[in-house]
PADREN-686337 format. One record per residue (C-alpha): residue number from 1; x, y, z. Coordinates in Angstrom, 2 decimals, decimal comma, always signed. Layout:
N
+-------+---------+---------+---------+
| gulum |      px |      py |      pz |
+-------+---------+---------+---------+
|   NUM |       X |       Y |       Z |
...
+-------+---------+---------+---------+
//
This chain:
118
+-------+---------+---------+---------+
| gulum |      px |      py |      pz |
+-------+---------+---------+---------+
|     1 |  +99,56 | +120,98 | +123,04 |
|     2 | +102,63 | +122,97 | +124,61 |
|     3 | +102,64 | +124,89 | +121,53 |
|     4 |  +98,96 | +125,80 | +121,85 |
|     5 |  +99,42 | +126,89 | +125,44 |
|     6 | +102,99 | +128,61 | +124,75 |
|     7 | +101,19 | +130,35 | +121,34 |
|     8 |  +97,90 | +131,81 | +123,48 |
|     9 | +100,51 | +132,58 | +126,30 |
|    10 | +102,14 | +134,87 | +123,97 |
|    11 |  +99,02 | +136,31 | +122,72 |
|    12 |  +98,95 | +138,10 | +126,28 |
|    13 | +101,38 | +140,58 | +126,44 |
|    14 | +100,98 | +141,61 | +122,81 |
|    15 |  +97,14 | +141,97 | +123,19 |
|    16 |  +98,18 | +143,72 | +126,47 |
|    17 | +100,11 | +145,98 | +123,98 |
|    18 |  +97,54 | +146,58 | +121,18 |
|    19 |  +95,31 | +147,44 | +124,27 |
|    20 |  +96,88 | +149,82 | +126,36 |
|    21 |  +97,64 | +151,45 | +122,48 |
|    22 |  +93,75 | +151,43 | +121,51 |
|    23 |  +92,49 | +152,65 | +124,61 |
|    24 |  +95,52 | +153,29 | +127,21 |
|    25 |  +94,69 | +151,16 | +130,72 |
|    26 |  +91,39 | +149,67 | +131,03 |
|    27 |  +91,74 | +148,65 | +127,70 |
|    28 |  +94,67 | +146,50 | +128,22 |
|    29 |  +93,67 | +145,24 | +131,44 |
|    30 |  +90,51 | +143,89 | +129,52 |
|    31 |  +92,52 | +142,26 | +126,99 |
|    32 |  +94,71 | +140,62 | +128,97 |
|    33 |  +91,71 | +139,37 | +130,72 |
|    34 |  +90,23 | +138,16 | +127,61 |
|    35 |  +94,05 | +136,44 | +126,93 |
|    36 |  +94,08 | +135,09 | +129,82 |
|    37 |  +90,41 | +133,60 | +129,64 |
|    38 |  +91,18 | +131,84 | +126,50 |
|    39 |  +94,17 | +130,35 | +128,11 |
|    40 |  +92,71 | +129,42 | +131,31 |
|    41 |  +90,09 | +126,88 | +128,47 |
|    42 |  +93,48 | +126,01 | +127,25 |
|    43 |  +94,58 | +124,63 | +130,63 |
|    44 |  +91,74 | +123,11 | +131,57 |
|    45 |  +91,41 | +120,92 | +128,31 |
|    46 |  +94,83 | +120,27 | +129,54 |
|    47 |  +94,28 | +119,27 | +132,98 |
|    48 |  +91,72 | +116,79 | +131,44 |
|    49 |  +93,83 | +115,45 | +129,76 |
|    50 |  +96,63 | +114,18 | +131,60 |
|    51 |  +93,93 | +113,13 | +133,97 |
|    52 |  +92,14 | +110,82 | +131,50 |
|    53 |  +95,87 | +109,62 | +130,64 |
|    54 |  +95,64 | +107,66 | +134,49 |
|    55 |  +92,63 | +105,74 | +133,67 |
|    56 |  +93,59 | +105,07 | +129,70 |
|    57 |  +91,90 | +101,50 | +130,09 |
|    58 |  +88,88 | +102,89 | +131,45 |
|    59 |  +86,07 | +101,47 | +129,46 |
|    60 |  +84,06 | +103,82 | +126,32 |
|    61 |  +81,19 | +104,38 | +128,78 |
|    62 |  +83,46 | +106,41 | +131,31 |
|    63 |  +85,31 | +107,99 | +128,68 |
|    64 |  +82,54 | +110,01 | +126,88 |
|    65 |  +80,87 | +110,99 | +130,46 |
|    66 |  +84,64 | +112,54 | +131,11 |
|    67 |  +84,11 | +114,07 | +127,19 |
|    68 |  +80,80 | +115,60 | +127,62 |
|    69 |  +81,59 | +116,64 | +131,56 |
|    70 |  +84,90 | +118,30 | +129,65 |
|    71 |  +82,54 | +120,62 | +127,15 |
|    72 |  +80,22 | +121,43 | +130,20 |
|    73 |  +82,86 | +122,51 | +132,32 |
|    74 |  +84,98 | +124,40 | +129,85 |
|    75 |  +81,96 | +126,08 | +128,45 |
|    76 |  +80,76 | +127,05 | +132,11 |
|    77 |  +84,05 | +128,27 | +133,02 |
|    78 |  +84,26 | +130,76 | +129,82 |
|    79 |  +81,09 | +131,99 | +130,21 |
|    80 |  +81,75 | +132,54 | +133,68 |
|    81 |  +84,66 | +133,86 | +133,70 |
|    82 |  +83,20 | +136,19 | +130,25 |
|    83 |  +80,14 | +137,52 | +132,18 |
|    84 |  +82,89 | +138,47 | +135,37 |
|    85 |  +84,91 | +139,87 | +132,75 |
|    86 |  +81,93 | +142,31 | +131,51 |
|    87 |  +79,82 | +142,36 | +134,28 |
|    88 |  +81,27 | +142,37 | +137,35 |
|    89 |  +84,35 | +143,55 | +136,64 |
|    90 |  +82,91 | +146,41 | +133,89 |
|    91 |  +85,63 | +146,01 | +131,63 |
|    92 |  +85,80 | +147,11 | +128,30 |
|    93 |  +84,44 | +144,29 | +125,97 |
|    94 |  +86,13 | +145,28 | +122,80 |
|    95 |  +89,56 | +144,62 | +123,75 |
|    96 |  +88,15 | +141,76 | +125,71 |
|    97 |  +86,76 | +139,47 | +123,66 |
|    98 |  +88,79 | +140,18 | +120,67 |
|    99 |  +91,99 | +139,69 | +123,10 |
|   100 |  +89,79 | +136,29 | +124,43 |
|   101 |  +89,20 | +135,34 | +119,79 |
|   102 |  +93,21 | +135,84 | +119,65 |
|   103 |  +93,59 | +133,12 | +122,41 |
|   104 |  +91,58 | +131,01 | +120,66 |
|   105 |  +92,88 | +131,44 | +117,23 |
|   106 |  +96,35 | +129,65 | +118,83 |
|   107 |  +94,00 | +126,36 | +118,09 |
|   108 |  +94,46 | +126,99 | +114,65 |
|   109 |  +98,13 | +126,58 | +114,39 |
|   110 |  +98,03 | +123,72 | +116,71 |
|   111 |  +99,29 | +121,58 | +114,00 |
|   112 | +102,86 | +122,99 | +114,86 |
|   113 | +102,96 | +120,44 | +117,60 |
|   114 | +101,00 | +117,91 | +116,21 |
|   115 | +103,46 | +118,01 | +112,68 |
|   116 | +106,11 | +117,72 | +114,93 |
|   117 | +104,82 | +113,87 | +116,78 |
|   118 | +104,53 | +112,41 | +113,64 |
+-------+---------+---------+---------+
//
């Protein structure tokens, strides 16, 4: 998980620079917000993972309930943040969504973290 968070954290300044080149300061702000939204999604997942380690010997029903709650929580947090960025803050849509997708693409590189543990 640390590798995914690191890759996503590195995407933020890259997205900001590309956003700045694309459309100046407003696009850079939108890109930072989009990449930060992807990072917050991963942060919620990491937080839930560490919380679930405390209840390692819980029953299967509790684990399944926690899994569903975590999924809904991340869905609504990401959806809410994107709605705030696009609606309330009036950020530029293309850089915001492109940086969000780039941040989420870090999950494709999660095999780097997995490969070191096995």
